[in-house]
C-alpha positions, -999 to +999 in steps of 0.1 A: +708-139-146+682-155-124+667-188-134+633-172-139+647-145-162+667-172-181+635-192-186+617-161-200+646-154-225+646-191-236+608-191-240+609-160-262+638-173-282+618-205-288+588-185-300+610-166-324+625-199-338+590-214-343+579-182-360+609-182-383+603-219-391+566-211-400+577-183-423+601-205-442+575-233-444+550-209-459+574-196-484+583-232-494+546-240-498+540-209-519+568-216-543+572-253-544+554-273-572+562-307-559+548-327-529+529-305-505+536-326-475+573-332-476+593-312-502+625-331-495+644-316-523+640-281-510+669-269-489+647-242-474+623-269-460+652-286-442+661-252-427+625-250-414+629-285-399+661-273-382+644-242-368+615-263-355+640-285-337+658-254-322+624-241-310+615-274-294+650-276-277+647-240-264+612-247-251+623-277-232+652-258-217+629-230-207+607-255-188+638-267-170+644-232-155+609-219-151+573-230-143+549-243-168+524-215-161+550-190-173+566-208-202+535-220-220+518-186-223+550-171-237+550-198-263+517-184-276+536-153-288+547-172-319+520-158-341+526-123-328+563-126-337+556-142-370+535-114-385+561-085-382+589-109-391+571-119-423+565-083-432+601-074-425+619-103-442+596-115-470+573-086-475+541-104-464+521-077-446+489-086-427+458-066-426+439-052-396+416-082-394+446-106-394+463-086-366+431-085-346+426-123-350+462-130-341+460-109-310+427-124-299+441-159-304+473-151-285+455-134-256+429-161-253+455-189-253+478-171-229+449-166-205+438-202-208+473-215-201+479-191-172+448-205-155+459-241-158+474-254-125+496-284-123+491-313-100+513-340-086+529-358-115+512-391-125+527-414-151+506-430-178+503-468-179+511-487-211+475-493-217+466-456-214+494-446-237+483-469-265+447-460-260+456-423-262+478-428-292+451-448-310+425-421-303+448-394-314+457-411-347+420-416-353+412-379-347+441-369-370+428-393-397+393-378-394+406-343-398+428-353-427+399-369-445+377-338-438+405-316-452+405-337-484+367-332-488+367-294-482+367-275-514+379-241-502+417-240-499+416-218-468+393-241-449+413-271-460+444-255-447+429-246-414+416-282-409+451-296-418+466-271-393+441-284-367+453-320-374+489-308-370+481-291-337+465-324-324+497-343-334+520-318-318+498-316-287+499-354-282+537-354-288+540-329-259+519-351-237+540-382-245+572-362-240+561-353-205+552-390-198+585-404-212+606-377-194+590-387-160+597-424-166+632-421-181+662-431-160+699-431-169+702-467-158+677-478-185+679-452-212+661-474-238+633-487-215+609-461-230+617-468-266+581-474-275+570-441-261+599-424-280+588-441-312+552-430-309+560-394-299+584-392-328+557-404-352+533-377-338+560-350-342+568-360-378+531-362-386+525-327-372+554-313-392+542-328-425+506-317-419+517-282-409+537-279-441+507-288-462+485-264-443+505-234-456+497-240-493+470-216-505+462-201-471+491-178-463+509-176-429+486-163-402+456-186-402+474-220-402+501-209-377+475-195-353+455-227-356+485-249-348+496-225-320+461-227-303+452-263-309+486-277-297+485-265-261+447-269-259+450-306-267+478-310-242+459-291-215+428-312-221+448-344-217+465-330-186+431-322-170+416-356-178+446-380-173+472-361-152+448-347-126+455-311-136+428-284-133+421-247-134+430-222-107+404-204-086+378-232-087+346-225-106+355-189-113+387-201-129+368-226-150+345-200-163+374-177-171+391-205-189+360-210-211+359-173-219+396-174-228+389-204-250+361-185-267+383-155-273+410-177-289+384-195-311+371-160-322+406-151-332+409-182-354+375-173-370+388-138-377+419-151-393+400-176-414+375-150-426+404-127-434+418-153-458+384-161-473+375-125-480+410-116-492+410-143-518+385-128-543+402-094-540+436-108-549+422-122-581+409-089-596+423-077-629+434-041-633+441-021-665+477-019-678+498+007-661+476+008-630+491-002-597+480-036-585+468-037-549+478-069-533+476-083-498+510-097-488+492-127-472+468-135-501+467-169-517+474-174-554+448-191-577+456-228-582+456-245-616+421-254-626+405-228-603+379-205-620+386-168-618+360-142-624+377-112-640+345-092-645+335-073-676+362-058-698+351-025-714+360-019-751+380-040-775+410-055-757+425-082-780+458-082-761+441-090-728+420-118-745+451-134-760+469-133-726+440-149-707+436-176-733+473-183-733+474-187-695+443-209-696+458-233-722+491-233-702+473-243-671+457-273-687+489-286-703 
């Protein structure tokens, strides 16, 4: 097998591992009643951590055998792999709008990454690293605060996913910088960089776990998948001297691809926001309940409009009151 083909296989395997990790994280978020950021007592969550580590290792290995312009766009296939895998293994089927949004986000991101051209490697100074780390932590803190203030669970999850993407993107940038400075003669010389990138990686993992609660799989995963490389590419353009191929035409094309990816995220967010009311409808006994496999469940304390109930239905009234009292206990 040629090195280029091996790089493609490793990149695809990395995307599958990331997709599997996201599915497990979403299932943990949907079922766990404990901490939303780090359900340490859940064995499934630790499986997702392991899958994320496998995905990262395969991605780095793919970069060792193939060019960045090939490996990075293939990594954008994570969301495309996640939707059919979720439908196959956990029964979470996505609607047409979710598929359309996922494909738009993937195509836009792949086009953006394919237009990015590398330049001669330039290492970051210690001052630049700390300034970049401080700015990133500040941006993550702002997004985290905004997520706490947002009332809608879907929007809150998307903002948390954006914060996770920023953390992962900066971890990728610092990984590149540390890898260029690392030497076997002084393996611990870059310990500060390793410490900071580890902090970003853990922060991204915890925020991504929280983003899956109440928002399903597609919207948070697509947000992380898009924001992560976009942040890394923005830093590469500004600090590493990277740019876009084909001059001004390439820059315009990159802006168009970015708009397509953003449109895909909007489609996924709207899909979740419009699916939520439909999933809370009440049907008569014996009738089949139509459900979207990627629909959020109502949280405790959330008001649910069940509509008018025709006729005398004492049994339905007793059930509704019983659930309401149980929710407040």
